[in-house]
C-alpha positions in Angstrom: 100.8 17.6 41.0 98.6 16.3 38.5 100.5 12.9 39.6 99.3 13.5 43.0 95.8 14.3 42.1 95.6 11.7 39.8 96.9 9.1 42.6 94.7 10.8 44.8 91.8 10.3 42.8 91.8 6.6 42.2 92.9 6.3 45.7 89.3 7.9 46.7 87.6 6.1 44.0 88.8 2.6 45.3 86.9 2.2 48.3 84.2 3.3 46.6 84.0 0.6 44.5 85.1 -1.6 47.0 82.3 -0.9 49.3 79.6 -1.2 46.1 81.3 -4.7 45.4 81.2 -5.2 49.3 77.1 -4.4 49.7 76.4 -5.9 46.2 77.8 -9.2 47.9 76.1 -8.7 51.3 72.9 -8.1 49.6 73.0 -11.3 47.7 74.0 -13.2 50.3 71.2 -11.9 52.7 68.8 -12.6 49.7 70.3 -16.4 49.8 70.0 -16.8 53.6 66.3 -15.6 53.7 65.6 -18.2 50.8 67.3 -20.9 52.6 65.7 -19.8 55.8 62.0 -19.8 54.1 63.2 -23.2 52.6 63.9 -24.6 56.0 60.6 -23.3 57.2 58.3 -25.2 54.8 60.5 -28.4 54.8 60.1 -28.5 58.8 56.6 -27.3 58.2 56.1 -30.2 56.1 58.0 -32.8 58.1 56.1 -31.9 61.1 52.5 -32.2 59.6 53.5 -35.3 58.3 55.1 -36.8 61.6 51.7 -35.4 63.1 49.2 -37.4 61.0 51.1 -40.7 61.5 50.8 -40.0 65.0 46.9 -38.8 65.0 45.7 -41.8 63.6 47.4 -45.1 63.5 46.3 -48.9 63.3 47.3 -52.4 64.9 47.7 -55.4 62.9 47.6 -58.8 65.1 49.0 -61.9 63.4 48.6 -64.8 66.1 48.0 -68.0 65.2 46.6 -71.1 67.0 46.3 -73.3 64.1 47.5 -73.1 60.3 49.7 -70.1 59.8 49.6 -68.2 56.3 52.7 -68.2 54.2 51.2 -64.7 52.9 51.3 -63.3 56.2 54.0 -60.8 56.0 52.7 -59.8 52.7 49.4 -58.6 53.9 51.7 -56.8 56.8 53.9 -55.1 54.2 50.9 -54.3 51.8 48.8 -52.9 54.8 52.1 -51.2 55.8 52.5 -49.4 52.5 48.8 -48.6 52.2 48.8 -47.0 55.8 51.8 -45.0 55.4 51.2 -43.5 52.0 48.4 -41.6 53.6 49.8 -40.8 56.8 48.5 -43.9 58.7 51.1 -44.8 61.8 51.2 -48.8 61.9 52.0 -51.5 64.6 52.3 -55.3 64.2 52.2 -57.9 66.8 51.3 -61.6 67.6 51.6 -61.2 70.9 48.3 -61.3 72.4 49.2 -59.7 75.9 49.0 -56.6 74.3 45.3 -56.5 74.4 44.8 -54.4 77.3 42.7 -51.3 77.2 45.3 -48.9 77.6 47.2 -49.9 74.6 44.2 -50.5 72.4 42.6 -47.0 72.7 45.9 -45.7 71.3 44.4 -47.4 67.5 42.0 -46.0 65.3 41.4 -49.5 64.1 42.6 -53.3 64.8 43.0 -55.6 61.9 43.0 -59.1 62.6 45.0 -60.7 59.6 44.7 -64.4 59.4 44.3 -65.3 62.5 43.6 -68.5 63.8 42.6 -70.9 66.7 41.8 -69.4 70.4 44.1 -66.1 70.0 42.7 -64.3 73.4 42.6 -65.4 76.6 39.2 -63.8 78.8 40.7 -60.9 79.9 42.0 -59.8 76.5 38.6 -60.7 75.2 37.1 -58.3 77.4 39.8 -55.5 76.5 38.8 -55.8 73.0 34.9 -56.1 73.5 35.4 -52.7 75.4 37.6 -50.9 72.7 35.0 -51.8 70.1 32.2 -50.6 72.6 34.4 -47.4 72.9 34.0 -46.9 69.5 37.0 -48.6 67.8 37.4 -50.3 64.5 37.7 -54.2 63.7 39.3 -55.2 59.9 39.1 -58.6 59.5 41.0 -60.6 56.4 40.6 -64.0 55.5 41.0 -66.3 58.4 39.9 -63.9 60.8 37.0 -66.2 60.2 38.5 -69.0 61.4 39.4 -67.9 65.1 37.7 -68.1 68.4 34.8 -70.2 68.0 33.9 -70.0 71.1 33.5 -66.3 71.8 30.1 -65.7 70.3 30.7 -62.1 70.6 33.3 -62.3 67.9 31.6 -64.4 65.5 28.9 -61.5 65.9 31.9 -59.2 65.3 33.4 -61.0 62.2 30.1 -61.8 60.9 30.4 -65.4 60.1 32.5 -68.7 61.0 34.8 -70.8 58.6 33.3 -74.2 57.9 35.2 -75.4 55.0 37.1 -74.4 51.6 37.4 -76.4 48.4 41.0 -76.2 46.4 42.9 -72.5 45.4 41.0 -71.8 41.6 39.0 -69.0 40.0 35.6 -67.8 40.4 33.4 -65.0 39.5 32.6 -62.1 42.1 29.6 -59.6 41.9 29.9 -56.2 43.3 27.0 -54.4 45.0 27.3 -51.0 44.8 27.2 -49.1 47.8 27.4 -45.1 48.1 29.7 -45.3 50.8 32.3 -47.1 49.1 32.4 -45.5 45.6 35.8 -47.2 44.6 34.0 -50.2 43.7 32.0 -48.6 41.3 35.7 -48.4 39.2 35.9 -52.8 39.9 35.1 -55.2 37.0 31.4 -56.8 37.0 32.0 -59.4 37.3 35.0 -59.7 38.8 37.1 -62.7 38.6 40.2 -63.9 40.5 41.9 -66.8 42.2 42.0 -67.3 45.5 40.9 -69.8 48.4 37.1 -69.5 48.6 35.2 -70.3 52.1 32.2 -72.0 52.8 30.4 -70.5 55.9 28.9 -72.3 59.1 26.3 -69.6 58.4 26.6 -66.9 56.1 26.0 -63.4 57.9 22.9 -62.3 58.6 21.1 -60.6 55.8 19.6 -57.0 56.6 22.6 -57.1 59.9 25.6 -56.7 57.6 26.0 -54.7 54.2 27.4 -57.2 51.9 30.1 -55.8 49.0 31.0 -58.7 47.5 29.6 -62.1 47.0 31.0 -65.4 45.2 29.0 -67.1 42.3 29.0 -70.7 43.0 28.4 -71.5 39.7 31.7 -70.1 38.4 33.8 -72.8 40.6 33.7 -76.1 42.3 32.9 -76.5 46.1 30.6 -73.8 46.9 28.3 -75.1 49.7 26.3 -71.8 51.1 23.9 -71.2 47.9 23.1 -68.1 46.0 23.5 -66.1 49.0 27.5 -66.4 49.6 29.0 -62.8 51.0 32.8 -62.4 50.7 33.5 -59.2 51.5 30.5 -57.1 54.3 30.6 -54.3 56.9 28.4 -53.2 59.4 28.1 -51.2 62.9 28.6 -53.2 66.2 28.1 -52.5 69.7 29.3 -48.6 69.0 32.3 -49.8 67.0 32.6 -50.7 63.4 33.4 -54.1 61.5 34.7 -54.8 58.2 35.4 -58.1 56.6 36.9 -59.2 53.7 37.5 -63.0 52.7 40.3 -62.4 50.0 43.8 -63.0 51.1 45.2 -66.4 51.4 47.8 -66.3 48.7 50.8 -64.1 48.5 49.5 -62.7 45.1 46.3 -61.3 46.6 48.2 -58.2 48.1 49.8 -57.0 44.7 46.5 -57.2 43.3 45.3 -53.4 42.9 41.9 -54.1 43.4 42.6 -56.0 46.6 44.7 -53.1 47.7 42.0 -50.3 47.1 39.4 -52.7 49.1 42.0 -53.3 52.0 42.3 -49.4 51.7 38.3 -48.9 51.7 37.7 -51.2 54.9 40.7 -49.4 57.1 39.0 -46.4 56.5 35.7 -48.0 57.4 37.3 -49.3 60.4 38.7 -46.2 61.1 35.8 -44.2 60.9 36.7 -42.3 58.1 33.8 -43.6 55.9 
């Protein structure tokens, strides 16, 4: 009997221990499952927010050339893509002017003319782009964007000045003009010395109609033709839209300079209506 009772006690205790172990494992598995669900939820939210951010603001980079084509265009495209995507901005690129139709353009917060040259838009495409700006769109012109559409006066007013000539690539001294809208310029060297291809203007942008951010010191290099008023970076409102122009951008190295990237992002922000 003792053996039987002892055996009975062992028999009775074993299921209790097994149930306890089973319940413990169940609780542990339940906790792990809940944590996994929470992790997946936050991961999903994060991805969704990033995707939303990319879809909510997009820019178009236009690279068509009908004249000289800069070898640095791919470097400029890459810099703009990396800058924009790091801030949740979507980027499309094209050299096809037929894309310039209002249903397409209205998808973008800004259109970048990256080293465009010559007559890049026909009459209907010009009308679409002008309508886009009038409806509140933004424009960012880089370097040779001032070397195109000479027969379209409205574009000349948008970009601010037309290219005339340039001396050989060389170092020059630049002067920063502080602007409360662009506080990042406060950290720039003053003067700022760098190497690029320096444009002379047919007529500099009208003083008072544009806000000049950077000017070049003609006494610091050879070949300047605009005198003491020689702007290189400026911005202004145009017909209900926004325009930002940056003369820098001839060389591939330009698009790896920290100050240029800061200035480029600041220009994109203004063109997109974020400043």
